[in-house]
Backbone as ProteinMPNN parsed JSONL, in Angstrom:
{"seq_chain_A": "MVHVKYEGRSDDIEFGDLFPQDRLASMGFAEGAAPTPQTVTQQQIRIALAQHYDRGVNEFDPFYVEVNPNGNITVRPEATFGV", "coords_chain_A": {"N_chain_A": [[-23.467, 9.989, -9.32], [-20.599, 9.995, -7.298], [-19.6, 11.464, -4.431], [-16.657, 12.164, -2.857], [-14.827, 12.643, 0.062], [-11.576, 12.754, 0.745], [-8.331, 12.34, 1.926], [-7.971, 15.092, 2.402], [-9.128, 16.341, 0.212], [-11.821, 16.926, -2.159], [-13.549, 14.803, -4.258], [-15.367, 14.15, -7.219], [-16.802, 11.42, -8.6], [-17.828, 9.562, -11.342], [-20.459, 7.226, -11.12], [-20.403, 4.875, -12.712], [-17.685, 4.753, -13.317], [-16.584, 3.835, -10.982], [-17.583, 1.303, -10.817], [-16.8, -0.566, -12.989], [-17.507, -2.966, -15.568], [-15.552, -5.009, -15.825], [-14.543, -5.354, -13.284], [-16.509, -6.074, -11.529], [-17.007, -8.683, -10.506], [-14.942, -9.017, -8.647], [-15.826, -7.404, -6.681], [-17.921, -8.631, -5.541], [-20.255, -8.943, -7.033], [-22.775, -10.678, -8.886], [-22.429, -12.469, -11.98], [-23.301, -10.621, -14.84], [-24.619, -8.705, -13.428], [-26.018, -5.461, -12.806], [-25.063, -2.919, -11.226], [-26.54, -0.339, -9.219], [-26.877, 2.908, -7.646], [-28.779, 2.473, -5.664], [-28.725, -0.258, -5.199], [-26.198, -1.168, -4.492], [-24.044, -2.221, -1.837], [-22.807, -0.739, 1.213], [-20.298, -1.781, 1.773], [-19.483, -2.718, -0.756], [-19.215, -0.286, -2.075], [-17.097, 0.795, -0.609], [-15.06, -1.038, -1.26], [-14.88, -0.585, -4.018], [-13.951, 2.059, -4.002], [-11.456, 1.72, -2.753], [-10.154, 0.24, -4.731], [-10.258, 2.118, -6.812], [-8.682, 4.245, -5.827], [-6.371, 2.881, -5.503], [-5.689, 1.622, -3.03], [-5.459, -0.15, 0.128], [-7.81, -2.764, 0.918], [-9.204, -2.239, 3.286], [-9.053, 0.457, 3.716], [-11.141, 2.334, 3.504], [-12.933, 1.58, 5.426], [-13.574, 2.992, 7.908], [-15.069, 5.104, 6.935], [-17.977, 7.131, 6.402], [-20.859, 6.311, 4.613], [-23.318, 7.499, 2.501], [-26.295, 7.149, 0.792], [-27.972, 9.229, -1.209], [-31.343, 10.497, -1.73], [-31.566, 11.325, -4.41], [-29.931, 9.63, -5.768], [-27.234, 10.14, -5.776], [-24.12, 9.471, -4.136], [-22.525, 9.954, -1.07], [-19.38, 9.949, 0.405], [-17.445, 10.057, 3.217], [-15.025, 10.915, 5.78], [-15.694, 9.867, 9.148], [-17.381, 12.238, 11.079], [-16.48, 14.194, 13.875], [-17.882, 15.944, 16.442], [-17.783, 18.678, 18.71], [-16.132, 18.76, 21.946]], "CA_chain_A": [[-22.238, 10.632, -8.946], [-20.112, 9.657, -5.966], [-18.835, 12.573, -3.86], [-15.734, 11.557, -1.901], [-13.889, 13.473, 0.818], [-10.49, 11.819, 1.031], [-6.99, 12.914, 1.992], [-8.038, 16.542, 2.354], [-9.702, 16.888, -1.013], [-13.149, 16.449, -2.545], [-13.573, 14.269, -5.618], [-16.637, 13.693, -7.781], [-16.494, 10.292, -9.479], [-19.012, 8.974, -11.968], [-20.782, 5.921, -10.556], [-19.926, 3.836, -13.628], [-16.227, 4.666, -13.25], [-16.245, 3.038, -9.796], [-18.102, -0.051, -10.976], [-16.67, -1.043, -14.372], [-17.911, -4.362, -15.752], [-14.458, -5.971, -15.663], [-14.171, -5.499, -11.874], [-17.681, -6.342, -10.693], [-16.878, -9.972, -9.804], [-14.049, -8.836, -7.495], [-16.564, -6.622, -5.688], [-18.995, -9.447, -5.002], [-21.462, -8.936, -7.865], [-23.004, -11.845, -9.725], [-22.207, -12.24, -13.41], [-24.421, -9.965, -15.491], [-25.242, -7.72, -12.544], [-25.953, -4.062, -13.196], [-25.202, -2.183, -9.973], [-27.069, 1.022, -9.196], [-26.661, 3.472, -6.313], [-29.744, 1.936, -4.698], [-28.544, -1.696, -4.97], [-24.878, -1.515, -3.979], [-23.904, -2.153, -0.385], [-21.752, 0.169, 1.669], [-19.018, -2.473, 1.635], [-19.115, -2.723, -2.169], [-18.744, 1.069, -2.37], [-15.757, 0.933, -0.015], [-14.139, -1.845, -2.078], [-14.694, 0.131, -5.285], [-13.101, 3.218, -3.742], [-10.096, 1.228, -2.513], [-9.593, -0.088, -6.047], [-10.122, 3.362, -7.573], [-7.556, 5.011, -5.292], [-5.25, 1.955, -5.366], [-5.421, 1.514, -1.594], [-5.825, -1.422, 0.738], [-9.249, -3.024, 0.95], [-9.819, -1.709, 4.502], [-8.775, 1.893, 3.813], [-12.36, 3.134, 3.624], [-13.828, 1.011, 6.444], [-14.131, 3.952, 8.872], [-15.762, 6.196, 6.263], [-19.432, 7.159, 6.396], [-21.407, 6.221, 3.261], [-24.729, 7.885, 2.477], [-26.946, 7.168, -0.517], [-28.963, 10.299, -1.187], [-32.563, 10.172, -2.483], [-31.407, 11.596, -5.84], [-29.053, 8.619, -6.336], [-25.834, 10.444, -5.504], [-23.557, 8.833, -2.955], [-21.52, 10.762, -0.391], [-18.471, 9.158, 1.236], [-16.59, 10.996, 3.954], [-14.592, 10.408, 7.085], [-16.652, 10.084, 10.219], [-17.207, 13.558, 11.687], [-16.542, 14.278, 15.328], [-18.27, 17.289, 16.818], [-17.653, 18.987, 20.13], [-14.823, 18.545, 22.572]], "C_chain_A": [[-21.874, 10.217, -7.523], [-19.206, 10.804, -5.51], [-17.97, 11.988, -2.747], [-14.862, 12.633, -1.261], [-12.782, 12.533, 1.274], [-9.154, 12.534, 0.934], [-7.007, 14.43, 1.766], [-8.599, 17.14, 1.08], [-11.095, 16.298, -1.241], [-13.09, 16.011, -3.998], [-15.002, 13.894, -5.982], [-16.304, 12.638, -8.822], [-17.806, 9.76, -10.049], [-19.222, 7.565, -11.407], [-20.219, 4.789, -11.42], [-18.419, 3.681, -13.628], [-15.77, 3.857, -12.041], [-16.635, 1.574, -9.953], [-18.02, -0.519, -12.428], [-16.96, -2.542, -14.458], [-16.781, -5.351, -15.475], [-14.01, -6.154, -14.211], [-15.331, -5.888, -10.971], [-17.556, -7.642, -9.905], [-15.997, -9.819, -8.563], [-14.695, -8.021, -6.383], [-17.757, -7.386, -5.129], [-20.288, -9.43, -5.797], [-21.554, -10.211, -8.678], [-22.763, -11.481, -11.181], [-23.471, -11.646, -14.032], [-25.119, -8.921, -14.639], [-25.061, -6.315, -13.1], [-26.15, -3.207, -11.941], [-25.755, -0.772, -10.183], [-26.792, 1.596, -7.807], [-27.597, 2.89, -5.255], [-29.506, 0.461, -4.376], [-27.178, -2.074, -4.424], [-24.865, -1.396, -2.462], [-22.803, -1.152, -0.034], [-20.383, -0.491, 1.508], [-18.563, -2.518, 0.177], [-18.614, -1.341, -2.607], [-17.331, 1.26, -1.826], [-14.707, 0.149, -0.814], [-13.841, -1.123, -3.39], [-13.793, 1.342, -5.099], [-11.655, 2.799, -3.491], [-9.421, 0.877, -3.838], [-9.338, 1.182, -6.858], [-8.886, 4.153, -7.134], [-6.297, 4.16, -5.11], [-4.752, 1.885, -3.913], [-5.813, 0.132, -1.105], [-7.328, -1.54, 0.894], [-9.928, -2.423, 2.18], [-9.659, -0.204, 4.667], [-10.031, 2.723, 4.091], [-13.345, 2.579, 4.657], [-14.382, 2.052, 7.426], [-14.935, 5.086, 8.241], [-17.275, 6.007, 6.304], [-19.907, 7.16, 4.94], [-22.901, 6.533, 3.329], [-25.219, 7.884, 1.034], [-28.081, 8.175, -0.424], [-30.184, 9.919, -2.032], [-32.431, 10.391, -3.993], [-30.467, 10.607, -6.528], [-27.578, 8.914, -6.169], [-25.399, 9.766, -4.213], [-22.501, 9.766, -2.383], [-20.709, 9.841, 0.508], [-17.521, 10.129, 1.892], [-16.106, 10.353, 5.235], [-15.679, 10.683, 8.123], [-16.356, 11.422, 10.871], [-17.333, 13.456, 13.201], [-16.838, 15.731, 15.689], [-18.096, 17.464, 18.306], [-16.258, 18.683, 20.643], [-14.741, 17.174, 23.161]], "O_chain_A": [[-22.741, 10.106, -6.656], [-18.177, 11.078, -6.127], [-18.486, 11.386, -1.806], [-14.237, 13.434, -1.957], [-13.009, 11.632, 2.081], [-8.889, 13.249, -0.032], [-6.175, 14.974, 1.04], [-8.541, 18.357, 0.9], [-11.488, 15.316, -0.61], [-12.636, 16.759, -4.864], [-15.752, 13.383, -5.151], [-15.614, 12.915, -9.804], [-18.77, 9.54, -9.317], [-18.265, 6.808, -11.242], [-19.623, 3.848, -10.897], [-17.912, 2.595, -13.908], [-14.695, 3.259, -12.064], [-16.071, 0.704, -9.289], [-19.043, -0.833, -13.036], [-16.684, -3.289, -13.519], [-17.033, -6.43, -14.94], [-13.18, -7.02, -13.931], [-15.15, -6.018, -9.761], [-17.964, -7.694, -8.745], [-16.277, -10.432, -7.533], [-14.171, -7.956, -5.271], [-18.52, -6.846, -4.328], [-21.323, -9.861, -5.289], [-20.54, -10.76, -9.108], [-22.881, -10.318, -11.566], [-24.578, -12.12, -13.776], [-26.1, -8.316, -15.073], [-24.076, -6.021, -13.777], [-27.274, -2.814, -11.628], [-25.474, -0.112, -11.184], [-26.5, 0.84, -6.881], [-27.24, 2.823, -4.079], [-30.03, -0.034, -3.378], [-27.004, -3.19, -3.937], [-25.58, -0.58, -1.88], [-21.985, -0.777, -0.875], [-19.414, 0.176, 1.144], [-17.372, -2.371, -0.097], [-17.693, -1.242, -3.418], [-16.47, 1.821, -2.504], [-13.592, 0.63, -1.016], [-12.69, -1.056, -3.822], [-12.954, 1.622, -5.955], [-10.729, 3.455, -3.969], [-8.247, 1.187, -4.04], [-8.306, 1.298, -7.52], [-8.139, 4.665, -7.968], [-5.278, 4.649, -4.623], [-3.569, 2.063, -3.626], [-6.42, -0.653, -1.833], [-8.034, -0.536, 0.99], [-11.12, -2.123, 2.126], [-10.097, 0.351, 5.675], [-9.978, 3.704, 4.832], [-14.474, 3.06, 4.75], [-15.568, 1.996, 7.749], [-15.436, 5.95, 8.96], [-17.784, 4.887, 6.249], [-19.402, 7.933, 4.127], [-23.646, 5.926, 4.097], [-24.636, 8.534, 0.166], [-29.029, 7.995, 0.341], [-30.07, 9.108, -2.951], [-33.106, 9.721, -4.775], [-30.224, 10.718, -7.729], [-26.745, 8.036, -6.395], [-26.207, 9.521, -3.318], [-21.677, 10.306, -3.121], [-21.265, 9.053, 1.273], [-16.867, 10.928, 1.221], [-16.686, 9.382, 5.721], [-16.474, 11.613, 7.984], [-15.202, 11.715, 11.185], [-18.176, 12.732, 13.729], [-16.113, 16.638, 15.279], [-18.242, 16.514, 19.076], [-15.337, 18.39, 19.88], [-13.714, 16.808, 23.733]]}, "name": "protein", "num_of_chains": 1, "seq": "MVHVKYEGRSDDIEFGDLFPQDRLASMGFAEGAAPTPQTVTQQQIRIALAQHYDRGVNEFDPFYVEVNPNGNITVRPEATFGV"}
């Protein structure tokens, strides 16, 4: 599962929905690749999100990407704390 905080809302997207076989080549995967949460790069996740939300390729560049030990991925804007 990919948890995304974007444009003021929280979305939960199935990992496979972000990485469909017909789009893997455009994300930099070799033919026949089977991406998993542990093998995808942060940039590949950002590209997949841009395609999913129909945004520009750099839209998610400033977002923080964290792969959790359970395989879930969290993507959120960078947090600023304090004054």
